[in-house]
N, C-alpha and C positions, 0 to 999 in steps of 0.2 A: 565255084559253087560248092559249099560243103554239103556232103551227104552223110546222114546219120543212120546207122543200122543197129537196132536194139535186138538183143537175144537173151536167152536164159530163163524165160518164163515157163510156166507149166502149172500142173495141178499138184497141190500140196495140202496135207492135212493141217488143221489148226495146231499151232505150236511149232510147225516145221520151219524150214529155212530155204531160201533160194538166193542165188547170186546173179544179178542181171549185169549185162555188159552193153556198152554203147560204143561202137567204133565209128570214128569220124574221119572222113577223108579231108585232106587239106591241112596245111601247116598252121592255119589260123587257130586251130584248136588250142595250141599251147599258149595263146595270148587271150583266151576267152574264159570268163567265169562260166561254169556249167551247172546244170541243174537236172534233176529228175522230176518228172511230172507224172500224174496219173489221172485217168478218167474212168470213173465207175459208170455203170449203166444209168442213164437218165440224169447224170450230173455233169457239171462243168469240169473241164480239166483244171487241176490244181497243182501248184508247185509243192513238193514235199521235202526236197533236200537240195542244198546248194553247196558248191565248192568253188573257192576262188582259185585264181591262177597259182597262188602260193600254197594252196592246200587247206585253207581255213574253211570249215564246214558249219552249216547250221541247218536246222530241221524244223518242219512243222510239228506242232505239239502232238499230232496224231501218230507220229512215227518216232518221236524222240525217244532214245534209249533202246530202240529195237532195230532201227535201220542205220547203216553206215555207208556214207558216200566216200569214194576215193577216186583218184585219177592217176593215170600213167601217161605223162605227156610224151614220152618217147614212143609210146604205142598209139597215141591219139585215141585213148580209150578212157571212158569213165565207167565206174562200177557202182552198183548198189547192192550191198549185203543186207538181206532182209531176214531177220530172226524173229522168233515168237510171233509168227504170222497169225492173223485173225481173219475171220470171214469178211470183215469190213475192209480188208486190204485188197479184196478182189477188184480188179480193174485192168485196163490196158495201160502199160507203163511206157513212157517216152522220155527221151533226153533232149535237151536243147540248151541254148545259151541261157544263162540266168538273167532275170530282169523282167520288167513289166511286159515288154514285147520281145519275145524270143526272135532272134534275127535269122535263124536258119530255117530251111524248109523242114517240116516235120517228117520223121521216118514213119515206118509202118507200125511201130510200137511192138510190144511183146505182152501177151496175155498172161496174167497171173490169176489163178483161181484157187481160193482157199476154201476147202470144203471137206467134210468127213464122208 
């Protein structure tokens, strides 16, 4: 059973940056496309960034050009560099496998709050 642990969230001013990390237990990580998701208050969880096993990435329009997803298969970790943060980026951020139905149990997520 793969466990996911997200970290790196916090309170940041608009225009600021944060780097999120997601550590996964289990060797299956290296053979799984991964994604970052977020859930804002009162909204459904949405996929915002995806990275393939080989490192190809794509992004939701709402974060394109501001967020960068990366992965280190040796460390079983996926990252999300978030720059030029906006108040509408405020949400709980999660990682999981990419795809319509994520296959791993959800972690606790990490709270990102963008506010002055």
